[in-house]
C-alpha positions in Angstrom: -9.3 5.1 -12.9 -9.0 1.4 -12.5 -7.0 1.6 -9.2 -9.5 3.6 -7.3 -9.6 1.2 -4.4 -6.0 0.0 -4.5 -4.1 -2.3 -6.8 -5.1 -5.8 -5.8 -7.5 -5.7 -2.9 -10.4 -8.1 -3.4 -13.1 -5.5 -3.0 -15.0 -5.3 -6.2 -17.5 -2.7 -7.4 -20.4 -3.0 -9.8 -20.3 -1.9 -13.3 -23.9 -0.7 -13.3 -24.2 2.8 -14.7 -26.6 5.5 -13.5 -27.0 9.1 -14.6 -26.7 11.5 -11.6 -27.9 15.1 -11.5 -24.4 16.7 -11.7 -23.4 17.9 -15.2 -20.1 17.0 -16.8 -18.3 20.1 -18.0 -17.1 18.3 -21.1 -20.6 17.3 -22.0 -22.9 20.2 -21.2 -26.2 18.3 -21.6 -25.0 15.1 -19.9 -25.7 14.0 -16.4 -22.6 12.6 -14.7 -22.4 8.9 -14.9 -21.1 7.0 -11.8 -19.1 3.9 -12.6 -17.2 1.5 -10.5 -14.1 -0.6 -10.5 -13.9 -4.4 -10.1 -11.4 -6.1 -8.0 -9.5 -9.1 -9.1 -9.3 -12.8 -8.4 -7.1 -14.4 -11.1 -3.7 -13.2 -12.3 -5.2 -12.6 -15.7 -7.8 -10.2 -14.3 -5.1 -8.4 -12.3 -2.7 -8.1 -15.2 -5.3 -6.8 -17.6 -7.1 -4.4 -15.3 -4.9 -3.3 -12.4 -3.1 0.0 -12.7 -1.0 -0.2 -9.5 -0.1 2.8 -7.4 2.5 0.9 -5.5 6.2 1.3 -5.9 7.9 -1.0 -8.4 10.6 -1.7 -5.8 9.7 -4.3 -3.2 10.5 -3.4 0.4 11.7 -6.1 2.9 8.2 -7.3 3.9 6.9 -7.4 0.4 10.0 -9.3 -0.8 9.5 -11.9 2.0 5.8 -12.3 1.0 6.8 -12.8 -2.6 9.5 -15.3 -1.7 7.3 -17.4 0.6 4.5 -17.5 -2.0 6.9 -18.7 -4.7 8.3 -21.3 -2.3 4.8 -22.6 -1.5 3.9 -22.6 -5.2 6.9 -24.8 -6.0 6.5 -27.1 -3.0 6.7 -30.8 -3.9 4.7 -32.4 -1.1 1.9 -31.7 1.4 4.5 -31.8 4.2 6.5 -29.0 2.7 3.2 -27.2 1.9 2.4 -27.0 5.6 5.8 -25.5 6.4 5.5 -22.7 3.9 1.8 -22.1 4.7 2.8 -21.6 8.4 5.5 -19.2 7.4 3.3 -17.2 5.0 0.4 -17.3 7.4 2.4 -15.8 10.2 3.7 -13.0 8.0 0.3 -12.1 6.6 -1.4 -12.3 10.0 1.1 -9.9 11.5 0.5 -7.4 8.7 -3.3 -7.7 9.0 -3.1 -7.0 12.8 -1.0 -3.9 12.1 -3.3 -2.7 9.3 -0.4 -2.8 6.8 -1.7 -3.6 3.4 1.0 -1.9 1.5 3.5 -4.7 1.4 0.8 -7.2 0.5 -0.4 -5.1 -2.4 3.2 -4.6 -3.6 3.9 -8.3 -3.5 0.6 -9.1 -5.3 1.4 -6.5 -8.0 4.9 -7.9 -8.4 3.8 -11.5 -8.6 1.0 -10.8 -11.0 3.6 -9.5 -13.4 6.3 -12.2 -12.8 4.8 -15.4 -11.3 1.1 -16.0 -11.7 1.2 -19.3 -9.8 2.7 -17.5 -6.7 0.2 -14.7 -7.1 -2.7 -17.2 -6.8 -1.0 -18.7 -3.7 -0.6 -15.3 -2.0 -4.1 -14.0 -2.7 -5.6 -17.3 -1.6 -3.8 -17.0 1.7 -4.7 -13.3 2.1 -8.3 -14.1 1.6 -8.4 -17.0 3.9 -6.6 -15.2 6.8 -8.8 -12.1 6.5 -12.2 -13.9 6.3 -11.6 -16.8 8.8 -9.9 -17.4 12.1 -9.7 -19.7 15.1 -10.4 -18.3 18.6 -10.6 -20.0 22.0 -13.3 -19.2 24.5 -14.0 -21.0 27.8 -11.7 -23.8 26.8 -13.3 -24.5 23.4 -11.6 -23.6 20.1 -13.9 -22.2 17.5 -13.6 -21.9 13.7 -15.1 -18.5 12.7 -16.0 -17.5 9.1 -17.0 -14.1 7.8 -20.2 -14.7 5.7 -22.2 -12.5 3.4 -25.6 -13.0 2.0 -25.9 -10.9 -1.2 -29.1 -9.6 -2.5 -29.0 -8.4 -6.1 -31.6 -5.6 -6.5 -32.9 -3.6 -9.5 -35.3 -0.7 -9.5 -36.4 2.6 -10.9 -36.0 4.1 -7.5 -33.1 4.3 -5.0 -31.9 1.0 -3.6 -31.9 1.5 0.2 -29.2 0.8 2.8 -29.4 1.3 6.5 -30.3 -0.2 9.9 -32.3 -3.5 10.0 -35.2 -3.3 12.4 -35.0 -5.7 15.4 -37.9 -7.9 14.2 -36.3 -8.3 10.8 -32.9 -9.2 12.4 -34.6 -11.9 14.4 -36.4 -13.3 11.4 -33.2 -13.3 9.3 -31.2 -15.0 12.0 -34.0 -17.7 12.4 -33.9 -18.3 8.6 -30.1 -18.5 8.5 -30.2 -21.1 11.4 -33.1 -23.0 9.9 -31.9 -23.2 6.2 -28.3 -22.3 5.8 -26.1 -22.8 8.9 -25.1 -26.0 10.8 -26.9 -26.9 13.9 -24.2 -25.7 16.4 -23.4 -22.5 14.6 -23.2 -19.3 16.7 -23.9 -16.1 14.7 -23.5 -12.3 15.0 -25.4 -10.5 12.3 -24.4 -6.9 11.4 -27.6 -4.8 12.1 -27.3 -3.0 8.8 -28.1 -3.7 5.2 -25.0 -2.5 3.5 -23.7 -1.5 0.1 -20.3 -2.4 -1.3 -19.2 1.2 -0.7 -19.7 0.7 3.1 -17.9 -2.6 3.3 -14.1 -3.2 3.8 -11.8 -2.0 1.1 -8.6 -3.8 2.2 -7.7 -7.1 3.6 -6.8 -5.5 6.9 -10.3 -3.9 7.1 -11.9 -7.2 6.3 -9.8 -8.8 9.1 -11.0 -6.1 11.5 -14.7 -6.8 10.6 -14.1 -10.5 11.1 -12.6 -10.0 14.6 -15.3 -7.7 15.8 -18.2 -9.8 14.6 -16.5 -13.0 15.8 -16.3 -11.6 19.3 -20.0 -10.8 19.3 -20.8 -14.2 17.8 -19.1 -15.8 20.8 -20.9 -13.7 23.4 -18.7 -10.6 23.8 -20.4 -7.1 23.8 -17.8 -5.5 21.6 -18.3 -2.6 19.2 -19.8 -3.3 15.8 -17.6 -2.9 12.7 -17.4 0.6 11.5 -19.1 1.2 8.1 -17.1 3.0 5.5 -18.6 6.5 4.9 -15.9 8.1 2.9 -17.7 7.5 -0.3 -21.5 8.0 -0.5 -23.4 5.0 -1.7 -24.1 5.6 -5.4 -27.6 5.6 -6.8 -27.6 2.6 -9.1 -30.3 1.0 -11.2 -29.0 -2.4 -10.3 -26.7 -3.1 -7.4 -26.1 -5.5 -4.6 -26.9 -5.2 -0.9 -25.4 -7.4 1.7 -26.2 -9.1 5.0 -22.9 -9.6 6.8 -22.3 -12.0 9.7 -19.6 -14.0 11.5 -20.4 -17.6 12.1 -18.6 -19.6 14.8 -18.6 -23.4 15.3 -16.5 -25.8 17.4 -13.2 -26.5 15.7 -13.5 -29.0 12.9 -17.3 -29.2 12.8 -19.5 -28.1 9.9 -20.4 -24.4 9.4 -23.1 -24.9 6.8 -26.0 -27.2 6.6 -24.9 -28.8 3.4 -21.7 -30.0 5.2 -23.7 -31.9 7.8 -25.4 -34.4 5.4 -23.6 -34.3 2.1 -25.5 -37.4 0.9 -28.9 -35.8 1.5 -30.3 -34.0 -1.5 -32.7 -32.0 0.8 -29.7 -30.5 2.5 -27.7 -29.7 -0.7 -26.5 -26.2 -1.6 -29.3 -25.9 -4.1 -31.9 -27.0 -1.6 -30.6 -24.6 1.0 -30.7 -21.7 -1.5 -34.3 -22.6 -2.4 -35.3 -22.6 1.2 -33.4 -19.4 2.0 -35.1 -17.6 -0.9 -38.6 -18.8 0.0 -38.2 -17.8 3.7 -36.0 -14.8 3.6 -37.2 -12.9 0.6 -40.4 -11.5 2.2 -38.3 -10.0 5.0 -35.7 -8.6 2.5 -38.4 -7.2 0.3 -39.7 -5.2 3.2 -36.1 -3.8 3.6 -35.9 -3.0 -0.1 -39.2 -1.5 -1.1 -39.8 -0.8 -4.8 -37.0 -3.2 -5.8 -36.9 -6.5 -7.7 -34.8 -9.0 -5.8 -32.7 -12.0 -6.4 -31.3 -13.6 -3.2 -27.9 -15.4 -3.5 -26.8 -18.2 -1.3 -25.0 -17.0 1.9 -21.4 -18.1 1.8 -17.9 -17.1 2.6 -17.1 -13.4 2.2 -15.0 -13.4 -1.0 -16.7 -16.1 -3.0 -20.1 -14.5 -2.3 -18.8 -11.2 -3.5 -17.5 -12.7 -6.7 -20.8 -14.5 -7.3 -22.7 -11.3 -6.8 -20.5 -9.4 -9.3 -21.3 -11.9 -12.0 -25.0 -12.0 -11.2 -25.5 -8.2 -11.2 -24.3 -7.9 -14.8 -27.5 -9.1 -16.6 -29.6 -7.3 -14.0 -27.8 -4.0 -15.0 -28.9 -4.5 -18.6 -32.5 -5.2 -17.5 -32.6 -2.2 -15.2 -31.2 0.1 -17.9 -33.8 -1.0 -20.5 -36.6 -0.6 -18.0 -35.4 2.8 -16.8 -34.8 4.2 -20.3 -38.4 3.4 -21.2 -39.5 5.9 -18.5 -36.6 8.3 -18.7 -36.7 9.1 -22.4 -40.1 7.6 -23.2 -38.7 4.9 -25.5 -40.2 1.4 -25.4 -37.5 -1.3 -25.7 -38.4 -2.1 -29.3 -37.4 1.5 -30.2 -34.0 1.1 -28.5 -30.7 0.2 -30.1 -27.8 -1.4 -28.1 -24.3 -1.1 -29.5 -21.8 -3.5 -28.0 -18.0 -3.0 -28.3 -15.1 -4.8 -26.7 -12.6 -2.5 -24.9 -9.1 -3.1 -23.7 -5.5 -2.2 -24.1 -3.8 -5.5 -25.2 -6.9 -7.7 -25.1 -10.6 -7.3 -24.4 -11.2 -6.7 -20.7 -14.8 -5.5 -20.8 -17.7 -4.9 -23.1 -19.3 -1.5 -23.2 -22.9 -1.2 -24.2 -24.3 2.1 -25.5 -28.0 2.7 -25.7 -29.5 4.9 -28.4 -32.8 5.4 -30.1 -33.1 3.4 -33.3 -33.5 6.6 -35.2 -30.5 8.4 -33.7 -26.7 7.9 -33.2 -26.8 9.8 -29.8 -25.8 7.6 -26.9 -28.3 8.2 -24.0 -26.9 5.7 -21.5 -24.3 3.0 -21.1 -23.4 -0.2 -19.1 -20.1 -2.0 -18.7 -19.9 -5.8 -18.7 -16.6 -6.7 -17.1 -15.0 -10.0 -17.9 -13.8 -12.2 -15.0 -11.3 -15.0 -15.0 -11.2 -17.0 -18.2 -14.3 -15.3 -19.8 -12.0 -13.3 -22.2 -10.7 -16.6 -23.7 -12.2 -17.5 -27.1 -14.7 -20.4 -27.0 -13.0 -23.7 -27.5 -15.9 -25.3 -29.5 -17.2 -23.8 -32.7 -20.7 -22.5 -32.2 -20.2 -22.1 -28.4 -21.6 -18.7 -27.3 -19.2 -16.0 -26.2 -19.8 -13.0 -23.9 -21.2 -10.9 -26.8 -23.7 -13.7 -27.7 -24.8 -13.7 -24.0 -25.2 -9.9 -23.9 -27.1 -9.9 -27.2 -29.4 -12.7 -26.1 -30.2 -10.9 -22.9 -30.9 -7.6 -24.7 -33.2 -9.4 -27.1 -34.9 -11.1 -24.1 -35.5 -7.7 -22.6 -37.1 -6.5 -25.8 -34.4 -4.3 -27.3 -35.2 -3.7 -31.0 -31.7 -3.8 -32.4 -28.4 -5.1 -31.2 -25.3 -4.0 -33.1 -21.7 -5.3 -32.5 -18.7 -3.2 -33.3 -15.9 -5.5 -34.6 -12.4 -5.5 -33.1 -11.2 -3.8 -29.9 -11.5 -0.2 -28.9 -9.4 1.6 -26.3 -11.1 2.0 -22.9 -11.7 5.8 -23.0 -13.0 7.8 -20.1 -14.1 11.4 -19.7 -11.2 13.4 -18.4 -13.5 15.7 -16.4 -15.9 13.3 -14.6 -14.2 10.0 -15.1 -17.2 8.3 -16.8 -16.5 5.6 -19.3 -17.3 6.5 -22.9 -19.7 4.2 -24.8 -20.0 3.1 -28.4 -22.4 4.7 -30.8 -23.5 3.0 -34.1 -20.6 4.6 -36.0 -18.1 2.7 -33.8 -17.0 5.8 -31.9 -16.7 5.9 -28.1 -18.6 9.0 -26.8 -19.9 10.5 -23.6 -23.5 9.3 -22.8 -25.8 12.2 -22.7 -29.5 12.1 -21.7 -31.8 14.6 -23.3 -32.3 17.7 -21.1 -36.0 16.8 -20.4 -35.1 13.3 -19.3 -35.5 12.1 -15.7 -32.0 12.6 -14.3 -31.9 10.1 -11.4 -34.1 7.6 -9.6 -36.3 8.8 -6.8 -36.9 7.3 -3.4 -39.8 4.8 -3.3 -42.8 6.0 -1.3 
């Protein structure tokens, strides 16, 4: 289940869980739960979570990528770095142009198992070359960056996607120019508010989005990027929507406002975020009716996605508690949350099962994935760990009882519908099942 979108491609999905109307044959009274798969940044994440579908034998292109990445990782000077970077960049760029992600995935898979330092080098280069480029137009060379502005949203209703009306596009562009981007930036804003399902799933697809939007940012009337429609956007209680843009500036000049005056506190990242939230949120709220919103700082494609992944985790818990209050008529004080660490060789994620305080039946569940070094034990005694953070949030949201299952449980899934199993108070992983008279899924906001 973990390799649903490929082995190492940096396209991550939310772990926010939502019952849907379909019934699971293995749990007759349960609504099917839709869950999603994160993508990976660090070697530790990849090693712990990826279940690669690529061949264990490296072909010629994958072997070259692995060898170049290892050479760059072992370089002893910046001069040598530049040589290996050029060689590696040329090889990756050719694969991106040809839409060949297979060798890149194979090399990442191999390096994650055998050379973590080289893995970091290769994924850094793949990200850089698929989210940024240089292009010449009318004698001027431009640096172009693929940028996303994430909006974390939570609701009892369906979180919308779709076309952005022209007045809203104009307002958002004005707010980007006024509060986030550098003075000379040229921008092409995708005219759709998109979900993660609609965005690129491979490095090559990301490269294609970058090039189409870059051309428009520099004045060409090329086609817009094609949204992914193979998978229907899931109804989620908490999820992220994205504004996507390409930003071009003359080579070597700032892209973001905070680069122009690094000594000016009024132009810092924090100040830019504060101004972006104040000015853009009313426009975004109109695009997302019935939703609570949290606007994140627009930034480079991959780093913004990672920030959004982390931010949506607490929102998922909040949305679950709020939704359960209406779905099963239980106020938060009458809910119990059971938290269990799950993994194969170490804890990769925490699963939270929600029950009534008077019952062991799991009504609903959320998964809290661990990223990077979060699965490391705290270095200082008394320092809170992930479970402490989860428990504090649940208490803040009013949940009456939080119970932790000691040790580590295997990450079990339903063989029929693929839904994760969640812990009950007895320490068992079970299928989440709503009562038959419960509200099955969120409705559209009217």
